[in-house]
Biotite code that builds the C-alpha atoms (Angstrom):
import biotite.structure as struc

atoms = struc.array([
    struc.Atom([25.474, 32.720, 30.856], chain_id="A", res_id=1, res_name="MET", atom_name="CA", element="C"),
    struc.Atom([24.216, 30.719, 27.858], chain_id="A", res_id=2, res_name="LEU", atom_name="CA", element="C"),
    struc.Atom([24.462, 26.957, 28.123], chain_id="A", res_id=3, res_name="ILE", atom_name="CA", element="C"),
    struc.Atom([25.675, 25.212, 24.984], chain_id="A", res_id=4, res_name="ASN", atom_name="CA", element="C"),
    struc.Atom([22.964, 22.615, 24.273], chain_id="A", res_id=5, res_name="THR", atom_name="CA", element="C"),
    struc.Atom([22.534, 19.715, 21.858], chain_id="A", res_id=6, res_name="ALA", atom_name="CA", element="C"),
    struc.Atom([19.285, 17.991, 20.910], chain_id="A", res_id=7, res_name="ILE", atom_name="CA", element="C"),
    struc.Atom([19.064, 14.365, 19.844], chain_id="A", res_id=8, res_name="TYR", atom_name="CA", element="C"),
    struc.Atom([15.966, 12.871, 18.191], chain_id="A", res_id=9, res_name="ALA", atom_name="CA", element="C"),
    struc.Atom([15.440, 9.344, 16.917], chain_id="A", res_id=10, res_name="ARG", atom_name="CA", element="C"),
    struc.Atom([12.549, 7.982, 14.888], chain_id="A", res_id=11, res_name="ILE", atom_name="CA", element="C"),
    struc.Atom([11.241, 4.509, 15.728], chain_id="A", res_id=12, res_name="SER", atom_name="CA", element="C"),
    struc.Atom([7.984, 2.589, 15.480], chain_id="A", res_id=13, res_name="ARG", atom_name="CA", element="C"),
    struc.Atom([7.484, 2.618, 19.256], chain_id="A", res_id=14, res_name="ASP", atom_name="CA", element="C"),
    struc.Atom([7.562, 6.438, 19.454], chain_id="A", res_id=15, res_name="CYS", atom_name="CA", element="C"),
    struc.Atom([4.419, 8.333, 18.346], chain_id="A", res_id=16, res_name="PRO", atom_name="CA", element="C"),
    struc.Atom([6.373, 11.525, 17.632], chain_id="A", res_id=17, res_name="LEU", atom_name="CA", element="C"),
    struc.Atom([8.304, 12.317, 14.474], chain_id="A", res_id=18, res_name="SER", atom_name="CA", element="C"),
    struc.Atom([11.827, 13.719, 14.672], chain_id="A", res_id=19, res_name="ALA", atom_name="CA", element="C"),
    struc.Atom([10.490, 17.208, 13.945], chain_id="A", res_id=20, res_name="ASP", atom_name="CA", element="C"),
    struc.Atom([7.937, 16.940, 16.764], chain_id="A", res_id=21, res_name="ASP", atom_name="CA", element="C"),
    struc.Atom([10.602, 15.767, 19.218], chain_id="A", res_id=22, res_name="GLN", atom_name="CA", element="C"),
    struc.Atom([12.923, 18.602, 18.211], chain_id="A", res_id=23, res_name="ILE", atom_name="CA", element="C"),
    struc.Atom([10.144, 21.199, 18.420], chain_id="A", res_id=24, res_name="GLU", atom_name="CA", element="C"),
    struc.Atom([9.220, 20.178, 21.975], chain_id="A", res_id=25, res_name="ARG", atom_name="CA", element="C"),
    struc.Atom([12.852, 20.087, 23.103], chain_id="A", res_id=26, res_name="LEU", atom_name="CA", element="C"),
    struc.Atom([13.572, 23.499, 21.560], chain_id="A", res_id=27, res_name="LYS", atom_name="CA", element="C"),
    struc.Atom([10.619, 24.833, 23.535], chain_id="A", res_id=28, res_name="SER", atom_name="CA", element="C"),
    struc.Atom([12.198, 23.411, 26.719], chain_id="A", res_id=29, res_name="VAL", atom_name="CA", element="C"),
    struc.Atom([15.511, 25.050, 25.820], chain_id="A", res_id=30, res_name="ALA", atom_name="CA", element="C"),
    struc.Atom([13.795, 28.420, 25.293], chain_id="A", res_id=31, res_name="ASP", atom_name="CA", element="C"),
    struc.Atom([12.068, 28.162, 28.678], chain_id="A", res_id=32, res_name="GLN", atom_name="CA", element="C"),
    struc.Atom([15.416, 27.569, 30.431], chain_id="A", res_id=33, res_name="HIS", atom_name="CA", element="C"),
    struc.Atom([17.431, 30.037, 28.370], chain_id="A", res_id=34, res_name="GLY", atom_name="CA", element="C"),
    struc.Atom([19.612, 27.294, 26.872], chain_id="A", res_id=35, res_name="TRP", atom_name="CA", element="C"),
    struc.Atom([21.251, 27.857, 23.486], chain_id="A", res_id=36, res_name="MET", atom_name="CA", element="C"),
    struc.Atom([20.726, 24.977, 21.059], chain_id="A", res_id=37, res_name="VAL", atom_name="CA", element="C"),
    struc.Atom([23.830, 24.771, 18.878], chain_id="A", res_id=38, res_name="THR", atom_name="CA", element="C"),
    struc.Atom([23.517, 21.271, 17.408], chain_id="A", res_id=39, res_name="ARG", atom_name="CA", element="C"),
    struc.Atom([20.678, 18.923, 16.510], chain_id="A", res_id=40, res_name="VAL", atom_name="CA", element="C"),
    struc.Atom([21.335, 15.232, 15.858], chain_id="A", res_id=41, res_name="PHE", atom_name="CA", element="C"),
    struc.Atom([18.759, 12.960, 14.190], chain_id="A", res_id=42, res_name="ILE", atom_name="CA", element="C"),
    struc.Atom([18.670, 9.225, 13.556], chain_id="A", res_id=43, res_name="ASP", atom_name="CA", element="C"),
    struc.Atom([16.190, 7.659, 11.165], chain_id="A", res_id=44, res_name="ARG", atom_name="CA", element="C"),
    struc.Atom([15.643, 3.911, 10.573], chain_id="A", res_id=45, res_name="PRO", atom_name="CA", element="C"),
    struc.Atom([18.606, 2.564, 8.604], chain_id="A", res_id=46, res_name="MET", atom_name="CA", element="C"),
    struc.Atom([19.514, -0.900, 7.265], chain_id="A", res_id=47, res_name="PRO", atom_name="CA", element="C"),
    struc.Atom([21.090, -3.064, 9.934], chain_id="A", res_id=48, res_name="THR", atom_name="CA", element="C"),
    struc.Atom([24.610, -4.376, 9.662], chain_id="A", res_id=49, res_name="ARG", atom_name="CA", element="C"),
    struc.Atom([25.256, -7.764, 11.232], chain_id="A", res_id=50, res_name="LYS", atom_name="CA", element="C"),
    struc.Atom([21.969, -7.420, 13.104], chain_id="A", res_id=51, res_name="GLY", atom_name="CA", element="C"),
    struc.Atom([22.941, -4.097, 14.707], chain_id="A", res_id=52, res_name="LYS", atom_name="CA", element="C"),
    struc.Atom([20.951, -0.955, 14.032], chain_id="A", res_id=53, res_name="GLU", atom_name="CA", element="C"),
    struc.Atom([23.077, 1.915, 12.742], chain_id="A", res_id=54, res_name="ARG", atom_name="CA", element="C"),
    struc.Atom([22.798, 5.238, 14.601], chain_id="A", res_id=55, res_name="ARG", atom_name="CA", element="C"),
    struc.Atom([25.297, 7.749, 13.162], chain_id="A", res_id=56, res_name="PRO", atom_name="CA", element="C"),
    struc.Atom([23.507, 10.636, 14.874], chain_id="A", res_id=57, res_name="GLY", atom_name="CA", element="C"),
    struc.Atom([23.966, 9.122, 18.328], chain_id="A", res_id=58, res_name="GLU", atom_name="CA", element="C"),
    struc.Atom([27.603, 8.338, 17.554], chain_id="A", res_id=59, res_name="ALA", atom_name="CA", element="C"),
    struc.Atom([28.165, 11.953, 16.462], chain_id="A", res_id=60, res_name="ALA", atom_name="CA", element="C"),
    struc.Atom([26.499, 13.201, 19.665], chain_id="A", res_id=61, res_name="LEU", atom_name="CA", element="C"),
    struc.Atom([28.800, 11.070, 21.826], chain_id="A", res_id=62, res_name="LEU", atom_name="CA", element="C"),
    struc.Atom([31.733, 12.358, 19.793], chain_id="A", res_id=63, res_name="GLY", atom_name="CA", element="C"),
    struc.Atom([30.708, 15.892, 20.729], chain_id="A", res_id=64, res_name="MET", atom_name="CA", element="C"),
    struc.Atom([30.073, 15.102, 24.405], chain_id="A", res_id=65, res_name="ILE", atom_name="CA", element="C"),
    struc.Atom([33.413, 13.402, 25.155], chain_id="A", res_id=66, res_name="ARG", atom_name="CA", element="C"),
    struc.Atom([35.697, 16.376, 24.372], chain_id="A", res_id=67, res_name="PRO", atom_name="CA", element="C"),
    struc.Atom([33.380, 18.789, 26.186], chain_id="A", res_id=68, res_name="GLY", atom_name="CA", element="C"),
    struc.Atom([31.800, 20.285, 23.083], chain_id="A", res_id=69, res_name="GLY", atom_name="CA", element="C"),
    struc.Atom([28.402, 20.570, 24.753], chain_id="A", res_id=70, res_name="VAL", atom_name="CA", element="C"),
    struc.Atom([27.128, 21.361, 28.255], chain_id="A", res_id=71, res_name="GLN", atom_name="CA", element="C"),
    struc.Atom([23.572, 20.007, 28.036], chain_id="A", res_id=72, res_name="MET", atom_name="CA", element="C"),
    struc.Atom([21.858, 17.221, 26.070], chain_id="A", res_id=73, res_name="VAL", atom_name="CA", element="C"),
    struc.Atom([18.098, 17.203, 25.519], chain_id="A", res_id=74, res_name="LEU", atom_name="CA", element="C"),
    struc.Atom([16.263, 13.950, 24.731], chain_id="A", res_id=75, res_name="LEU", atom_name="CA", element="C"),
    struc.Atom([12.544, 13.352, 24.365], chain_id="A", res_id=76, res_name="TYR", atom_name="CA", element="C"),
    struc.Atom([12.845, 10.087, 26.305], chain_id="A", res_id=77, res_name="GLY", atom_name="CA", element="C"),
    struc.Atom([15.408, 7.722, 27.778], chain_id="A", res_id=78, res_name="VAL", atom_name="CA", element="C"),
    struc.Atom([14.561, 5.096, 25.140], chain_id="A", res_id=79, res_name="ASP", atom_name="CA", element="C"),
    struc.Atom([15.917, 7.378, 22.390], chain_id="A", res_id=80, res_name="ARG", atom_name="CA", element="C"),
    struc.Atom([19.540, 6.448, 23.159], chain_id="A", res_id=81, res_name="VAL", atom_name="CA", element="C"),
    struc.Atom([21.300, 3.111, 23.573], chain_id="A", res_id=82, res_name="GLY", atom_name="CA", element="C"),
    struc.Atom([20.466, -0.139, 21.810], chain_id="A", res_id=83, res_name="ARG", atom_name="CA", element="C"),
    struc.Atom([20.798, -2.000, 25.120], chain_id="A", res_id=84, res_name="SER", atom_name="CA", element="C"),
    struc.Atom([20.871, -1.316, 28.852], chain_id="A", res_id=85, res_name="LEU", atom_name="CA", element="C"),
    struc.Atom([24.654, -1.519, 28.741], chain_id="A", res_id=86, res_name="VAL", atom_name="CA", element="C"),
    struc.Atom([24.801, 1.220, 26.097], chain_id="A", res_id=87, res_name="GLU", atom_name="CA", element="C"),
    struc.Atom([22.247, 3.309, 28.004], chain_id="A", res_id=88, res_name="LEU", atom_name="CA", element="C"),
    struc.Atom([24.295, 3.162, 31.211], chain_id="A", res_id=89, res_name="VAL", atom_name="CA", element="C"),
    struc.Atom([27.422, 3.952, 29.182], chain_id="A", res_id=90, res_name="GLY", atom_name="CA", element="C"),
    struc.Atom([25.751, 7.021, 27.678], chain_id="A", res_id=91, res_name="PHE", atom_name="CA", element="C"),
    struc.Atom([24.604, 8.293, 31.079], chain_id="A", res_id=92, res_name="ILE", atom_name="CA", element="C"),
    struc.Atom([28.044, 7.662, 32.567], chain_id="A", res_id=93, res_name="ASP", atom_name="CA", element="C"),
    struc.Atom([29.712, 9.535, 29.702], chain_id="A", res_id=94, res_name="THR", atom_name="CA", element="C"),
    struc.Atom([27.507, 12.534, 30.500], chain_id="A", res_id=95, res_name="CYS", atom_name="CA", element="C"),
    struc.Atom([28.367, 12.225, 34.204], chain_id="A", res_id=96, res_name="ARG", atom_name="CA", element="C"),
    struc.Atom([32.128, 11.978, 33.667], chain_id="A", res_id=97, res_name="VAL", atom_name="CA", element="C"),
    struc.Atom([32.204, 14.957, 31.290], chain_id="A", res_id=98, res_name="THR", atom_name="CA", element="C"),
    struc.Atom([29.871, 16.975, 33.547], chain_id="A", res_id=99, res_name="ASP", atom_name="CA", element="C"),
    struc.Atom([27.237, 17.275, 30.824], chain_id="A", res_id=100, res_name="VAL", atom_name="CA", element="C"),
    struc.Atom([23.656, 17.877, 31.940], chain_id="A", res_id=101, res_name="GLY", atom_name="CA", element="C"),
    struc.Atom([20.971, 15.500, 30.706], chain_id="A", res_id=102, res_name="LEU", atom_name="CA", element="C"),
    struc.Atom([17.321, 16.457, 30.256], chain_id="A", res_id=103, res_name="HIS", atom_name="CA", element="C"),
    struc.Atom([14.815, 13.617, 29.650], chain_id="A", res_id=104, res_name="LEU", atom_name="CA", element="C"),
    struc.Atom([11.565, 15.310, 28.698], chain_id="A", res_id=105, res_name="HIS", atom_name="CA", element="C"),
    struc.Atom([9.174, 12.337, 28.783], chain_id="A", res_id=106, res_name="ASP", atom_name="CA", element="C"),
    struc.Atom([10.498, 11.102, 32.151], chain_id="A", res_id=107, res_name="GLN", atom_name="CA", element="C"),
    struc.Atom([10.627, 14.593, 33.655], chain_id="A", res_id=108, res_name="GLY", atom_name="CA", element="C"),
    struc.Atom([14.277, 14.197, 34.708], chain_id="A", res_id=109, res_name="LEU", atom_name="CA", element="C"),
    struc.Atom([16.907, 16.909, 34.552], chain_id="A", res_id=110, res_name="ASP", atom_name="CA", element="C"),
    struc.Atom([20.327, 16.409, 36.114], chain_id="A", res_id=111, res_name="THR", atom_name="CA", element="C"),
    struc.Atom([21.093, 20.128, 35.917], chain_id="A", res_id=112, res_name="SER", atom_name="CA", element="C"),
    struc.Atom([18.328, 21.075, 38.354], chain_id="A", res_id=113, res_name="THR", atom_name="CA", element="C"),
    struc.Atom([18.656, 18.249, 40.864], chain_id="A", res_id=114, res_name="SER", atom_name="CA", element="C"),
    struc.Atom([21.282, 16.261, 42.702], chain_id="A", res_id=115, res_name="ASN", atom_name="CA", element="C"),
    struc.Atom([21.561, 13.995, 39.690], chain_id="A", res_id=116, res_name="GLY", atom_name="CA", element="C"),
    struc.Atom([19.814, 10.785, 38.762], chain_id="A", res_id=117, res_name="ILE", atom_name="CA", element="C"),
    struc.Atom([19.119, 8.685, 41.823], chain_id="A", res_id=118, res_name="SER", atom_name="CA", element="C"),
    struc.Atom([19.437, 4.901, 41.930], chain_id="A", res_id=119, res_name="LEU", atom_name="CA", element="C"),
    struc.Atom([15.655, 4.582, 41.790], chain_id="A", res_id=120, res_name="PHE", atom_name="CA", element="C"),
    struc.Atom([15.435, 6.939, 38.816], chain_id="A", res_id=121, res_name="ASP", atom_name="CA", element="C"),
    struc.Atom([18.107, 4.916, 37.041], chain_id="A", res_id=122, res_name="LEU", atom_name="CA", element="C"),
    struc.Atom([16.297, 1.638, 37.751], chain_id="A", res_id=123, res_name="ALA", atom_name="CA", element="C"),
    struc.Atom([13.032, 3.126, 36.458], chain_id="A", res_id=124, res_name="ARG", atom_name="CA", element="C"),
    struc.Atom([14.738, 4.358, 33.301], chain_id="A", res_id=125, res_name="MET", atom_name="CA", element="C"),
    struc.Atom([16.358, 0.976, 32.702], chain_id="A", res_id=126, res_name="MET", atom_name="CA", element="C"),
    struc.Atom([13.033, -0.842, 33.024], chain_id="A", res_id=127, res_name="ALA", atom_name="CA", element="C"),
    struc.Atom([11.361, 1.620, 30.654], chain_id="A", res_id=128, res_name="PHE", atom_name="CA", element="C"),
    struc.Atom([14.231, 1.370, 28.168], chain_id="A", res_id=129, res_name="HIS", atom_name="CA", element="C"),
    struc.Atom([14.045, -2.442, 28.186], chain_id="A", res_id=130, res_name="LEU", atom_name="CA", element="C"),
    struc.Atom([10.275, -2.457, 27.592], chain_id="A", res_id=131, res_name="ARG", atom_name="CA", element="C"),
    struc.Atom([10.519, 0.026, 24.726], chain_id="A", res_id=132, res_name="GLN", atom_name="CA", element="C"),
    struc.Atom([13.474, -1.778, 23.127], chain_id="A", res_id=133, res_name="SER", atom_name="CA", element="C"),
    struc.Atom([11.539, -5.058, 23.123], chain_id="A", res_id=134, res_name="ARG", atom_name="CA", element="C"),
    struc.Atom([8.438, -3.366, 21.709], chain_id="A", res_id=135, res_name="ARG", atom_name="CA", element="C"),
    struc.Atom([10.456, -1.633, 18.995], chain_id="A", res_id=136, res_name="ASP", atom_name="CA", element="C"),
    struc.Atom([12.061, -4.952, 17.935], chain_id="A", res_id=137, res_name="LYS", atom_name="CA", element="C"),
    struc.Atom([8.642, -6.644, 17.759], chain_id="A", res_id=138, res_name="ILE", atom_name="CA", element="C"),
    struc.Atom([7.175, -3.824, 15.671], chain_id="A", res_id=139, res_name="LEU", atom_name="CA", element="C"),
    struc.Atom([10.173, -3.778, 13.325], chain_id="A", res_id=140, res_name="ARG", atom_name="CA", element="C"),
    struc.Atom([9.928, -7.563, 12.935], chain_id="A", res_id=141, res_name="GLY", atom_name="CA", element="C"),
    struc.Atom([6.220, -7.346, 12.145], chain_id="A", res_id=142, res_name="GLN", atom_name="CA", element="C"),
    struc.Atom([6.852, -4.599, 9.588], chain_id="A", res_id=143, res_name="ALA", atom_name="CA", element="C"),
    struc.Atom([9.577, -6.668, 7.899], chain_id="A", res_id=144, res_name="ALA", atom_name="CA", element="C"),
    struc.Atom([7.304, -9.723, 7.840], chain_id="A", res_id=145, res_name="ALA", atom_name="CA", element="C"),
    struc.Atom([4.452, -7.735, 6.297], chain_id="A", res_id=146, res_name="CYS", atom_name="CA", element="C"),
    struc.Atom([6.820, -6.298, 3.678], chain_id="A", res_id=147, res_name="ALA", atom_name="CA", element="C"),
    struc.Atom([7.836, -9.872, 2.810], chain_id="A", res_id=148, res_name="ALA", atom_name="CA", element="C"),
    struc.Atom([4.141, -10.885, 2.582], chain_id="A", res_id=149, res_name="SER", atom_name="CA", element="C"),
    struc.Atom([4.472, -13.267, 5.541], chain_id="A", res_id=150, res_name="VAL", atom_name="CA", element="C"),
    struc.Atom([1.082, -14.406, 6.853], chain_id="A", res_id=151, res_name="ARG", atom_name="CA", element="C"),
    struc.Atom([0.394, -14.240, 10.583], chain_id="A", res_id=152, res_name="PHE", atom_name="CA", element="C"),
    struc.Atom([-1.721, -16.740, 12.452], chain_id="A", res_id=153, res_name="GLY", atom_name="CA", element="C"),
    struc.Atom([-2.828, -20.272, 11.576], chain_id="A", res_id=154, res_name="ARG", atom_name="CA", element="C"),
    struc.Atom([-2.292, -21.431, 7.985], chain_id="A", res_id=155, res_name="THR", atom_name="CA", element="C"),
    struc.Atom([-5.711, -21.946, 6.365], chain_id="A", res_id=156, res_name="PRO", atom_name="CA", element="C"),
    struc.Atom([-6.678, -25.528, 5.464], chain_id="A", res_id=157, res_name="ILE", atom_name="CA", element="C"),
    struc.Atom([-7.201, -26.131, 1.749], chain_id="A", res_id=158, res_name="CYS", atom_name="CA", element="C"),
    struc.Atom([-10.795, -26.457, 0.569], chain_id="A", res_id=159, res_name="ALA", atom_name="CA", element="C"),
    struc.Atom([-10.338, -30.056, -0.592], chain_id="A", res_id=160, res_name="ALA", atom_name="CA", element="C"),
    struc.Atom([-9.309, -31.243, 2.887], chain_id="A", res_id=161, res_name="LYS", atom_name="CA", element="C"),
    struc.Atom([-12.155, -29.322, 4.506], chain_id="A", res_id=162, res_name="VAL", atom_name="CA", element="C"),
    struc.Atom([-14.666, -30.937, 2.138], chain_id="A", res_id=163, res_name="GLU", atom_name="CA", element="C"),
    struc.Atom([-13.237, -34.410, 2.796], chain_id="A", res_id=164, res_name="LYS", atom_name="CA", element="C"),
    struc.Atom([-13.465, -33.816, 6.561], chain_id="A", res_id=165, res_name="ALA", atom_name="CA", element="C"),
    struc.Atom([-17.093, -32.680, 6.219], chain_id="A", res_id=166, res_name="LYS", atom_name="CA", element="C"),
    struc.Atom([-17.930, -35.808, 4.275], chain_id="A", res_id=167, res_name="GLN", atom_name="CA", element="C"),
    struc.Atom([-16.315, -37.974, 6.934], chain_id="A", res_id=168, res_name="GLY", atom_name="CA", element="C"),
    struc.Atom([-18.238, -36.277, 9.745], chain_id="A", res_id=169, res_name="LEU", atom_name="CA", element="C"),
    struc.Atom([-21.483, -36.456, 7.776], chain_id="A", res_id=170, res_name="ALA", atom_name="CA", element="C"),
    struc.Atom([-20.904, -40.192, 7.319], chain_id="A", res_id=171, res_name="ALA", atom_name="CA", element="C"),
    struc.Atom([-20.718, -40.587, 11.089], chain_id="A", res_id=172, res_name="GLY", atom_name="CA", element="C"),
    struc.Atom([-16.977, -41.141, 11.391], chain_id="A", res_id=173, res_name="LYS", atom_name="CA", element="C"),
    struc.Atom([-15.216, -40.161, 14.609], chain_id="A", res_id=174, res_name="GLY", atom_name="CA", element="C"),
    struc.Atom([-12.943, -37.138, 14.963], chain_id="A", res_id=175, res_name="VAL", atom_name="CA", element="C"),
    struc.Atom([-9.677, -39.099, 14.826], chain_id="A", res_id=176, res_name="LYS", atom_name="CA", element="C"),
    struc.Atom([-10.796, -41.207, 11.880], chain_id="A", res_id=177, res_name="ALA", atom_name="CA", element="C"),
    struc.Atom([-11.948, -38.106, 10.008], chain_id="A", res_id=178, res_name="THR", atom_name="CA", element="C"),
    struc.Atom([-8.651, -36.371, 10.746], chain_id="A", res_id=179, res_name="ALA", atom_name="CA", element="C"),
    struc.Atom([-6.710, -39.313, 9.276], chain_id="A", res_id=180, res_name="ARG", atom_name="CA", element="C"),
    struc.Atom([-9.020, -39.401, 6.255], chain_id="A", res_id=181, res_name="LEU", atom_name="CA", element="C"),
    struc.Atom([-8.695, -35.676, 5.500], chain_id="A", res_id=182, res_name="ALA", atom_name="CA", element="C"),
    struc.Atom([-5.029, -35.387, 6.463], chain_id="A", res_id=183, res_name="GLY", atom_name="CA", element="C"),
    struc.Atom([-5.598, -32.651, 9.047], chain_id="A", res_id=184, res_name="ILE", atom_name="CA", element="C"),
    struc.Atom([-5.312, -32.431, 12.832], chain_id="A", res_id=185, res_name="SER", atom_name="CA", element="C"),
    struc.Atom([-7.978, -33.675, 15.222], chain_id="A", res_id=186, res_name="ALA", atom_name="CA", element="C"),
    struc.Atom([-8.211, -30.134, 16.657], chain_id="A", res_id=187, res_name="ALA", atom_name="CA", element="C"),
    struc.Atom([-9.079, -28.799, 13.195], chain_id="A", res_id=188, res_name="SER", atom_name="CA", element="C"),
    struc.Atom([-11.756, -31.484, 12.804], chain_id="A", res_id=189, res_name="VAL", atom_name="CA", element="C"),
    struc.Atom([-13.220, -30.565, 16.190], chain_id="A", res_id=190, res_name="ASN", atom_name="CA", element="C"),
    struc.Atom([-13.433, -26.897, 15.151], chain_id="A", res_id=191, res_name="ARG", atom_name="CA", element="C"),
    struc.Atom([-15.062, -27.894, 11.861], chain_id="A", res_id=192, res_name="LEU", atom_name="CA", element="C"),
    struc.Atom([-17.500, -30.174, 13.690], chain_id="A", res_id=193, res_name="LYS", atom_name="CA", element="C"),
    struc.Atom([-18.453, -27.315, 16.008], chain_id="A", res_id=194, res_name="GLY", atom_name="CA", element="C"),
    struc.Atom([-19.025, -24.910, 13.131], chain_id="A", res_id=195, res_name="SER", atom_name="CA", element="C"),
    struc.Atom([-21.149, -27.509, 11.287], chain_id="A", res_id=196, res_name="MET", atom_name="CA", element="C"),
    struc.Atom([-23.263, -28.086, 14.408], chain_id="A", res_id=197, res_name="ALA", atom_name="CA", element="C"),
    struc.Atom([-23.722, -24.334, 14.866], chain_id="A", res_id=198, res_name="GLN", atom_name="CA", element="C"),
    struc.Atom([-24.740, -23.940, 11.203], chain_id="A", res_id=199, res_name="SER", atom_name="CA", element="C"),
    struc.Atom([-27.349, -26.690, 11.496], chain_id="A", res_id=200, res_name="SER", atom_name="CA", element="C"),
    struc.Atom([-28.819, -25.083, 14.622], chain_id="A", res_id=201, res_name="VAL", atom_name="CA", element="C"),
    struc.Atom([-28.960, -21.678, 12.915], chain_id="A", res_id=202, res_name="THR", atom_name="CA", element="C"),
    struc.Atom([-30.716, -23.151, 9.918], chain_id="A", res_id=203, res_name="VAL", atom_name="CA", element="C"),
])
């Protein structure tokens, strides 16, 4: 008896595999088990709406699961579905209620060949999902910042202030006095003083 199977793949910065690579690996799993892949759903990065990432592929998959249009769902990893732990638990529960098997390739979990997902398995999946969701948000934020030419790290001090601070230090002024003179922080003056001392030793 062939099992009607659906594959879902999602591209994100925290996943090293492309959608095609995810699908290829999951199709190989389906072939090994004799499952018939009838639908493939894919989500690619899309513009957010009110801060919420759009996933039409995942929505379409859920729309197929609820009326019993599929018997097995293959995912590369648990972090592929759900934007939050609440959504992840909701997805898993939807599969449970509709008696749909769930295969998580990266976690090595398959509800069709075991007694289901244990409490410990669920806790492990939740922790993994949370870590990956946070990492994905950080990477997406960094990418957006780079696209907007946002500089990371400490803002460089202008050359004029650096030169004024050097003159103050060379004249024997203290760190705080030099900082006030140059209009920079005392910490910046201390770093400059250290670099000047190191340069004089090197010379």
